LUMZALO-378542 format. One record per residue (C-alpha): residue in three letters; residue number from 1; y, z, x negated. Coordinates in steps of 0.25 Angstrom, whole numbers, plus 5000, padded with zeros to 4 digits. Layout:
<recs>
rec r ALA	k NUM	v Y	w Z	u X;
...
</recs>
This chain:
<recs>
rec r MET	k 1	v 5010	w 4904	u 5289;
rec r ASP	k 2	v 5014	w 4913	u 5277;
rec r LEU	k 3	v 5021	w 4904	u 5267;
rec r LEU	k 4	v 5019	w 4914	u 5257;
rec r ASP	k 5	v 5004	w 4913	u 5258;
rec r GLU	k 6	v 5000	w 4904	u 5246;
rec r LYS	k 7	v 4991	w 4896	u 5255;
rec r TYR	k 8	v 5004	w 4889	u 5260;
rec r PHE	k 9	v 5010	w 4885	u 5247;
rec r THR	k 10	v 5006	w 4879	u 5234;
rec r THR	k 11	v 5012	w 4871	u 5222;
rec r PHE	k 12	v 5008	w 4856	u 5219;
rec r THR	k 13	v 5012	w 4848	u 5208;
rec r ASP	k 14	v 5023	w 4842	u 5217;
rec r GLY	k 15	v 5029	w 4855	u 5221;
rec r LEU	k 16	v 5027	w 4867	u 5231;
rec r TYR	k 17	v 5021	w 4866	u 5244;
rec r ILE	k 18	v 5022	w 4876	u 5256;
rec r GLY	k 19	v 5014	w 4874	u 5268;
rec r VAL	k 20	v 4999	w 4873	u 5273;
rec r LEU	k 21	v 4989	w 4870	u 5262;
rec r ASN	k 22	v 4974	w 4867	u 5264;
rec r ASN	k 23	v 4968	w 4875	u 5253;
rec r THR	k 24	v 4954	w 4871	u 5249;
rec r GLU	k 25	v 4948	w 4883	u 5241;
rec r GLU	k 26	v 4937	w 4875	u 5235;
rec r ARG	k 27	v 4946	w 4865	u 5229;
rec r TYR	k 28	v 4957	w 4875	u 5226;
rec r THR	k 29	v 4967	w 4865	u 5231;
rec r SER	k 30	v 4978	w 4865	u 5241;
rec r SER	k 31	v 4983	w 4854	u 5250;
rec r MET	k 32	v 4995	w 4852	u 5258;
rec r ASN	k 33	v 4992	w 4850	u 5273;
rec r GLN	k 34	v 5000	w 4852	u 5286;
rec r ILE	k 35	v 5014	w 4856	u 5285;
rec r GLY	k 36	v 5021	w 4860	u 5272;
rec r VAL	k 37	v 5033	w 4859	u 5262;
rec r MET	k 38	v 5032	w 4853	u 5248;
rec r MET	k 39	v 5043	w 4856	u 5238;
rec r TYR	k 40	v 5042	w 4845	u 5228;
rec r ASN	k 41	v 5045	w 4848	u 5213;
rec r ASN	k 42	v 5055	w 4837	u 5214;
rec r GLY	k 43	v 5063	w 4844	u 5225;
rec r ASN	k 44	v 5058	w 4836	u 5237;
rec r ILE	k 45	v 5053	w 4844	u 5249;
rec r TYR	k 46	v 5043	w 4839	u 5259;
rec r ILE	k 47	v 5041	w 4847	u 5272;
rec r GLY	k 48	v 5030	w 4842	u 5282;
rec r LYS	k 49	v 5016	w 4838	u 5284;
rec r TRP	k 50	v 5005	w 4837	u 5274;
rec r ILE	k 51	v 4991	w 4831	u 5274;
rec r GLN	k 52	v 4982	w 4833	u 5261;
rec r ASP	k 53	v 4994	w 4835	u 5252;
rec r GLN	k 54	v 5002	w 4823	u 5257;
rec r LYS	k 55	v 5015	w 4822	u 5266;
rec r TYR	k 56	v 5010	w 4818	u 5279;
rec r ARG	k 57	v 5016	w 4815	u 5293;
rec r GLU	k 58	v 5030	w 4822	u 5296;
rec r GLY	k 59	v 5038	w 4828	u 5284;
rec r ILE	k 60	v 5051	w 4829	u 5278;
rec r MET	k 61	v 5054	w 4826	u 5263;
rec r ILE	k 62	v 5067	w 4832	u 5257;
rec r TYR	k 63	v 5070	w 4824	u 5245;
rec r THR	k 64	v 5079	w 4830	u 5233;
rec r ASN	k 65	v 5089	w 4819	u 5235;
rec r GLY	k 66	v 5092	w 4824	u 5249;
rec r ASP	k 67	v 5085	w 4814	u 5257;
rec r ILE	k 68	v 5075	w 4819	u 5268;
rec r TYR	k 69	v 5064	w 4811	u 5274;
rec r VAL	k 70	v 5059	w 4816	u 5287;
rec r GLY	k 71	v 5047	w 4808	u 5292;
rec r ASN	k 72	v 5032	w 4805	u 5291;
rec r TRP	k 73	v 5024	w 4805	u 5278;
rec r TYR	k 74	v 5010	w 4799	u 5275;
rec r LYS	k 75	v 5003	w 4803	u 5262;
rec r ASN	k 76	v 5016	w 4808	u 5255;
rec r LYS	k 77	v 5024	w 4796	u 5259;
rec r LYS	k 78	v 5035	w 4793	u 5270;
rec r HIS	k 79	v 5027	w 4786	u 5280;
rec r GLY	k 80	v 5031	w 4783	u 5295;
rec r THR	k 81	v 5044	w 4787	u 5302;
rec r GLY	k 82	v 5054	w 4795	u 5294;
rec r TYR	k 83	v 5069	w 4798	u 5291;
rec r ILE	k 84	v 5076	w 4800	u 5278;
rec r LEU	k 85	v 5089	w 4808	u 5278;
rec r ASP	k 86	v 5098	w 4807	u 5266;
rec r LEU	k 87	v 5110	w 4816	u 5261;
rec r ASP	k 88	v 5120	w 4806	u 5267;
rec r GLY	k 89	v 5114	w 4809	u 5281;
rec r ASN	k 90	v 5108	w 4795	u 5282;
rec r VAL	k 91	v 5095	w 4795	u 5290;
rec r ILE	k 92	v 5085	w 4784	u 5287;
rec r LYS	k 93	v 5074	w 4782	u 5298;
rec r GLY	k 94	v 5062	w 4773	u 5295;
rec r LYS	k 95	v 5047	w 4772	u 5293;
rec r TRP	k 96	v 5041	w 4774	u 5280;
rec r LYS	k 97	v 5028	w 4769	u 5274;
rec r ASN	k 98	v 5022	w 4774	u 5261;
rec r ASP	k 99	v 5036	w 4780	u 5258;
rec r GLU	k 100	v 5043	w 4767	u 5260;
rec r LYS	k 101	v 5053	w 4765	u 5272;
rec r ILE	k 102	v 5048	w 4753	u 5280;
rec r ASN	k 103	v 5059	w 4752	u 5290;
</recs>
């Protein structure tokens, strides 16, 4: 993969994406699919899997406050098993559903 090839990066209103894109020439749109990195305008960074422009399955989100979430995603939300690591070295393990910790 030549990351300098424009078919591997694009800008969205939320930020810059680098990774595999499904380009549909007839609609002149790009969608994030498979593995990629999204650098959001707010400073957050997501590294992981995408399906049709949504975080899906395994991924890592690095938040601007220093927290890091490592775990599963479904339709852009923390969903399933995951861990949050904070700047103090605390690790919170749990299960999430629709971005909410359920245990």
